[in-house]
N, C-alpha and C positions, 0 to 999 in steps of 0.2 A: 317743094311738092307737099301739099297737105291733104290727109284723109280723115275726116270727121264721121266716125260712126255713131250708131244709136240714134240717129235723127228720126225719132218714131212717131212724131206728130208736127202739126204744123205750128205747135207753140213753141217747140224746140228748134224748129226751123227758123222763126222769127228771131228767137235769142241768138243763134248762129248768125243769122244775118247782121244783127245790131253790132255784135261783137267784130264781125269781119269788116264792117262798113266804118270802123274805128281807124281801119289800116288801109283797106282798098277802096278804089272810086266806086261809086254806087254802079256803073255799069260794067264793071269787071267781069269777065265772063267766068262762070263756074259750073260744075257739072254735078247733078243728082243722079243718082242711081239706085233703083228699087229690084230686090230680089236679082241682084248680079249673079249669075251662074245657074240659074234655075230656070229650066227650059220652060220656055212658054210664058213665063213672068217677067223676065228680065225687061227693064225699061230704063233708058238713059235719057236725060234733059239736059241739054246746054243751053243756060239761061243766062241774063245779067243778074249781078248780085242782088239788086233790089227786088227782084221778082222771086226769091226764094221762098217765101212763104206763102206764095200765090199759086203753087202749084199743087195737084192732089197726089195721092199715093204714097204718103209718108206711113211708115211702118216699121216694126222691130228689123228688117232686112234693107232699112234704107241707109244710105251715106252720101257725104257730100264731097267732091274732090276740088281743091283749089289748085289751079296750074303754078307752078313756080314764076314768079316775075323777077327778072335782074335790074328793074329799073329804080335807080337809086331814089328817086322822088318818093316812093313809096316808103323808104326806111326812114324818111325825114322826121316821121312822127314818134319813131321808136326810140326808147331809152339806150338800147343796145347800141344804135347808132350814133349817139351823142357820147357814149363811153369811148367808143371806137374812135371817133374825131379828136377827143382831148388826147388820147393816147398817142395817136399820129403826131399831133402839135407838139407834144413833148419828147417824142422819139427822133434817134438821129435821121437827120433829113427831113425836119419837121420845122417848125417856126424858132428860130434863134432866141427870140425874146422869151417866149414859154418855156423854152429849154433851161434857161437860166435862173427862172423863178424858184424860190423857196417858200416856205411856210412865212417866214419872215418879212420877206420882200414883198409879197402880196397880201399881208395881214391887214393893212389899211384897207385894200379893195373891198374885203369883205364888210368893214364896218360901213364903208361908202354906199354899197350896193344895197346894204340892208336901209340905210336912211332914205335913198331915193325909191325903193319900194314904199316905205311909209309916207312919203311925199305923195304918191299916187293914191295911196289910201285917202289921205286927207284932201286931196283933189277929186276923189270919187271918179278916176280916170281909168276905167277897165283896159282900155286899149294899151295905154301907156304901162299900166301896171303888168300885162301880160310881157311885155318887153323886158320891165324891169326883174321880174321873177325869172326870166331867163338868166338874166346878167348874175342875179344871186346865185341860182342853181349852177352856173359855170364856176363860181367860185367854189363851192362844194365838191364838183367834180374834180377841179383842180388840185386841191388839199388831198383828195382820196387818190389822186393818180400819183401823187408824190410818194404817198404811203405804198400804193402797190408797187412803185417800182424797186423799193425797198423790201418788200414783203411781208409787211407788218399786216395790212389789210387793203381791200378794195371797196369800191362804192357799193358793190352787192353787199358786202359784210354790213356797211352803214344802213343799207335797207332791211336787212335781216334783223338787225338789232333793234331798228325803228318798229318793224312789225311785231318782234315779240314783245316790246315794250307798250304799244297800243294795245295789245290783248291782253298783257298782264294788268294793265292800270285800269281797264275796261270791265270788271268782272260782273257788272251790271248789265253788260252786252254780251260777253263771250262765256261767261259764267253762271254761277247760280243766285248772284248777289242781286238787289232790287235798288232800282233808282226812280223815284217818282217825279224827281224835278232836278232842274240845274245843281241846286245845291247839294243835294244828296250825290248826285254824280260826282261832284267837285272832292265831296267828303270820300267816296271811294277812291278816286284818283289820288289823293294825299295819302290815305291809308296805305295803299300798295305801293306807292313812292317810298315810304317811310319802311315798308316790308323790303323793298329792293335794297335801301341801304342796310339794313339788318344783315340781311343775307351777305352782302359784299364786305360789311365789317365796318363799315362807314359811320362816323359820329352823327346821328339823326338831329342832334341839337345844333349843329353847325349851321349857321345863317350865310345865307349867300351875299357876297359883297353888294350886289344890286338891290 
């Protein structure tokens, strides 16, 4: 069950609708409440999700209630469900093949899946790319799950690290720096990358083998 408060105008309701439609079907039933508990002013609408921004009465006493749904199909678009599935595959009672794998045993799979993604780019095939990106993502989930099992990190730590890196290396977006074109943006990226290495005590002059 989810309550979303402070839906104070139709524009906010529209934003909420678009976010919810990433997860729920367009006709999923939701409730809009205005001035709940205020005698003589309380109004409750039950409407399909796609009509969320088509009703009147939004104000600072408006909220949206999204009923709980246990249909597993609704969770298939969530990253949390993917993480859960990979955990099940690796756990006792899961898949014998997945349970036996190590970083080294599936090392080649990561390379193969990367090349298959590149092939879809060369072929300009979006449908095939969607599938192959999923296969590549699975490799990331598997390696992260192996580390989660021994307590070093999990995939959410990977995501946190990436978020921090993206924000840090884009000071022209999330900070006070400026970038008028792609070249300046790349310079900012390289400058912040060097700063990262400096903070970690790494050799800034070391060249990647690639």
